[in-house]
N, C-alpha and C positions, 0 to 999 in steps of 0.2 A: 667501450669501457670494460668488456671481455678481456681484451688484451692485456690491460692493466692489471686486472685481477687474476689473470693466469699467471703473468711473469712479475708480479709483486717484489720479489725478492731480487730480481735482475734489473731493477729500474736503474736508470743512469739520471745524471743532472738535466740532461735535455729532457727527459720525461717529467720530473719535478717541475721545470719550469712550464712545461705544456699545462699542466695541472694548474698551476698559479694563472696562466694566461686564461684557461678555462673559467677559474673561480671570478676573474675580474671581468670577464666577458659575460658571465651570468648576472653580475651585479648591473652592469651597464645595460643589459637588456631588460632588468627588472625597472631601473630607472627610465627607459624608455616607454614601458608600459605606463608608469605612472604619470609621464608627462602626456600621453596619448589621454589618459582617463582625465587630466586637468583640461586640456584641448577640448574634450568633448562637451564636458560639464560647462565650461565657461561659454562655448559656442551654443550650446543649447539654452542656457539663462539668457544669453545675449539675442537669440532670436525670440525668446518669450516677452523679454522685457522693452525691447526697443521697438517693437511694431505692433500695430492693433490688428493686422491682418489674421484671420485664423489659420491660413494654411502655412504661414511661418510660426505661429504658436505651436502646431501639430508638430513640425519640424524641429522645433526646440524643444518640444517634450520628448520626441525620439530620440534626440541626440541625448539629451540628460538622462535619458533611462536606459542608454545603451553603454554610457561611461562606466558605470560598476563593473560590466562585463570585462571590459580591459582591465581593470584594478584586480580582479580576481583570478582572470586568466594568468596575467604577471605574476602574481603572488604565488600562485599554484606551481607553475614552471619553475620558478626560483627556487621554491622549497624541494621539489622533487628533484632537482639537478643536485642542489646542495646536500640533501642527503646521499645521493649516489657518489658524489665525491668524497663526503666525509668518510665512507666506508674505504675509500683509497688512501686518504691521507695518513701516513704513517710517522709524519714528522714529531 
């Protein structure tokens, strides 16, 4: 990122396209975190509801309780990179 900040006046089309690709990759990564969140929450609920074994119930509770961490990390990383990219966007 420092390279872009130092050479902001000298940016060419390739550099602008690289920024656009980075923005799209950032959005795609956020969607991956959301998908992981959904998988973990659904798996946890499935383990809790589909069996009477207490071991599986604990596994389900663990999966369901870990799932919000994926969402929080994904949103945090998305916003952090979006803020850094917004500084460089001069369109």
